[in-house]
C-alpha positions as CSV (number, residue, x, y, z in Angstrom):
1,X,-30.0,110.2,5.2
2,X,-32.9,108.0,6.5
3,X,-32.4,104.9,8.7
4,X,-32.8,101.5,7.1
5,X,-34.8,98.6,8.7
6,X,-31.8,96.8,9.7
7,X,-30.4,99.8,11.7
8,X,-33.7,100.2,13.5
9,X,-33.8,96.5,14.3
10,X,-30.2,96.5,15.6
11,X,-30.8,99.5,17.9
12,X,-33.8,97.8,19.4
13,X,-32.1,94.5,19.8
14,X,-29.1,96.2,21.4
15,X,-31.4,97.6,24.1
16,X,-33.7,94.6,24.3
17,X,-31.5,91.5,23.5
18,X,-34.3,88.9,23.9
19,X,-36.7,90.9,21.6
20,X,-38.3,89.5,18.5
21,X,-38.3,92.5,16.1
22,X,-40.1,92.7,12.7
23,X,-39.7,95.9,10.8
24,X,-41.8,96.8,7.8
25,X,-41.2,99.7,5.4
26,X,-44.7,101.0,5.0
27,X,-44.3,103.3,2.0
28,X,-41.2,101.9,0.4
29,X,-39.5,105.2,0.9
30,X,-37.2,104.3,3.8
31,X,-39.0,106.9,5.9
32,X,-42.1,105.3,7.2
33,X,-41.8,102.1,9.2
34,X,-43.9,99.8,11.4
35,X,-42.3,97.7,14.1
36,X,-43.7,94.7,15.9
37,X,-41.6,94.0,19.0
38,X,-42.1,91.2,21.6
39,X,-39.9,91.3,24.7
40,X,-40.0,89.9,28.2
41,X,-38.8,93.4,29.3
42,X,-42.3,94.7,28.5
43,X,-43.9,92.4,31.0
44,X,-45.8,94.4,33.7
45,X,-45.3,97.7,31.7
46,X,-48.0,99.9,30.3
47,X,-48.2,100.4,26.5
48,X,-46.9,103.9,27.0
49,X,-43.9,102.6,29.0
50,X,-43.2,99.9,26.4
51,X,-43.1,102.5,23.6
52,X,-40.9,104.8,25.7
53,X,-38.5,101.9,26.0
54,X,-38.4,101.5,22.3
55,X,-37.9,105.3,21.7
56,X,-35.1,105.2,24.2
57,X,-33.4,102.3,22.3
58,X,-33.5,104.5,19.1
59,X,-31.2,106.9,20.8
60,X,-32.8,110.2,19.8
61,X,-33.3,109.2,16.1
62,X,-37.1,109.3,16.4
63,X,-38.5,112.4,14.8
64,X,-35.2,113.2,13.1
65,X,-33.4,110.7,10.9
66,X,-36.3,108.3,11.6
67,X,-39.5,110.2,10.5
68,X,-42.3,107.8,11.4
69,X,-42.5,104.6,13.3
70,X,-45.8,102.8,14.1
71,X,-45.3,100.5,17.1
72,X,-46.9,97.3,18.2
73,X,-45.3,96.1,21.4
74,X,-46.1,93.0,23.6
75,X,-44.7,90.7,26.2
76,X,-44.4,87.1,25.2
77,X,-47.2,84.7,26.2
């Protein structure tokens, strides 16, 4: 069973409570998502480190229950 956008958002917010998270279902199939995440926790981190933080927040669901997730991450201005 695929994850829904609300589940993805909640996992990310559980790990990054200050985050602003916008999830978009790219194909309308509940299997391909894009996420825009802004969090102060990303400040000073490389893009790879930021993405690793998001993958860790997803608790092993990436590549399994969650098939595809395009990420845009940033620290707040």
